[in-house]
N, C-alpha and C positions, 0 to 999 in steps of 0.2 A: 486075612486078618479081619476080625470082627469089627463092625462099625463102632461098637462101644469102645474098643481098644483104640482104634484109629482116631477117634474123637479126643483122646487123651494125649496124643502125640503131636508136637509142633516141631517144624524144621525152620531154622533161621540161619541166615548168613550174617555173621557179625562178630563182635568182640564179647566173649563170655564174661569179661570183667565188668561189663556195663549192664548185665541183666539183673532185673529186680525179681529174684526168685528166692525161695527159702534156702536152697543150696546150689552151688555150682560145684562141678566135679573138676578136680585138678589132675591132669595127666602128669603125675609126679615121678621123681626118681626115688630110689630106695632110702635116701637120707631124709626126704621131705623138706629139705632146707633151701629149695629153689634151684633153678637151672635155666635152661633155654626154653624157647617156645612158649606154650600156654602156661607152663609152670612158672617161668620167670615173670610173665605178664601178670599172673595172679599174685605172686609175692610182691611185685612192685606196686600193684594197685591196692593191695590190702594194707601195706605198711609194715613197719618193723615188728609190730605186735604179733603178726602171723608167724614170722620167723622165730620169735621168742617162744611162742606156744609150741611150734613144731620141734624145737629143741627138747621139749619134755616128753615127746612121743616115742623116742627110741627108734626112729625109722619105721619102715614098712616093707614087708615082703612082697614080691611080685605076685599079683593076683589078689592081693588083700586091699583093705581100705581103712582109713581112719578119718575122724571128723574133728574140725576145729571151728572156732568162730570165724566170721567173715571180716571183722574189723572195719576198715575203711571201704570195703566193697559194698555195693547195693545189696548183695546177697547176705543173708544172715549167717550162713555157714559155708565152709569149704569142706568137701569130702575129697580127700587125697587118695588116689589109687595108683598103683604102680603097674603099668601095662608091661607085657613081655617085649623084649627085643626080638624082632623077627629074624630068624636064621633061614629056615626054609619051610616052616610049617610042620615039621615032624618032631619038634622038641617040646611039644605040649603047648605051643603058643595059642591055639584056638581055645583050649580049656582055660588057660590063664586069662585070656581076654574076656571070655564069658564070665569068669569069676569076678573080674573088675566091675562089670556092670551089675551083677547080682549083689555083690557085697555093698556097693554104693547104694543100691536100692534098698537093701536090708537096713543099712544105717539110717537112711532117710525115713523109712517106714517106722523104724524103732523110735525115732525122735518125733514122730507124728508130723513130718514135714509134708506140705501139700504140693510143692513144686520143686523140681530139680532140673538142672541143665547139664548136659554132657558135651564135652568136646569130642573130637575124633581121636579116641585113645590109641596110642602107640603108632599112629600113622605119620608122625613127624620124623624126628631123628632116630626113633626106634625102628623105622623101616617097614612097618606092617603094611602090606598092600591095601590101599584105601577101599577097593571094592570088597575084598574079603572081610575087612574090618567092619564095613558097613553092614554086610549080611549078618555077622555075629551080633553087632550092636542092636540092630532092628529086631532080630529074632529073639534075643535074650530079653530085651525090654518088653516086647509084645507078650512073651510068655509070662513075664512077671505081672504085667498089668491085667492079664486075663484072669489071674487068680488072687490079686491083691487090691485093696481099696486105696492104699497110699503108696507112693505119692499119686495125687490125682492127675497131675499134668507133668509130662516128661518132654523137655526140649532138647533136640539135637542142635547144638550151636556149631555151625561149620565156619571155618576161617575163609574158605573160598566159595564162590558161587558154583563152581564145578562140583565140589563135594556136597553142597546143599542139594544140587540137582540130583546127584546120585542117591541121597537119602530119600528125597521126594519120590523118585522113581521106584525105589525099593518099597516104599509105603503105598505105591499106586496112586500118588497124588500129582496134581498139575499146578497146585497153588504156589 
């Protein structure tokens, strides 16, 4: 990975709902109306207005993304993407996961957003192996950043230190 791309990527262990960025990505379900894990946390932190706006969106297909306002979150926007449920990796899961990252980045760039933060999409209840998901996330984001000006900074916000260490290792970092 080029030093220019690497300089635009940040890894943190923390709560994505507290990040002051232009957009946070929600690992949503197909309804976009809230659920468990990061999805529930984002809906709870954003407030009822997020739910109300999501009602107007008509859900979202797996591998796709839709954007809303951030409401009570420090982030200005929420990009909702629906990751694949992992079966065994032979049902298109890698391509669908790549699409989640690309579509989210396309929405951010289209809205001229400078900063975006991703959770570890599909690695919770959807069962995607964390190491495999990390490889896809880092490679997809790096490829995007190598050929696009926006967003300027991408943050991988990991719930656990173990996951954050995995992302840092994949990026060749020690920080």
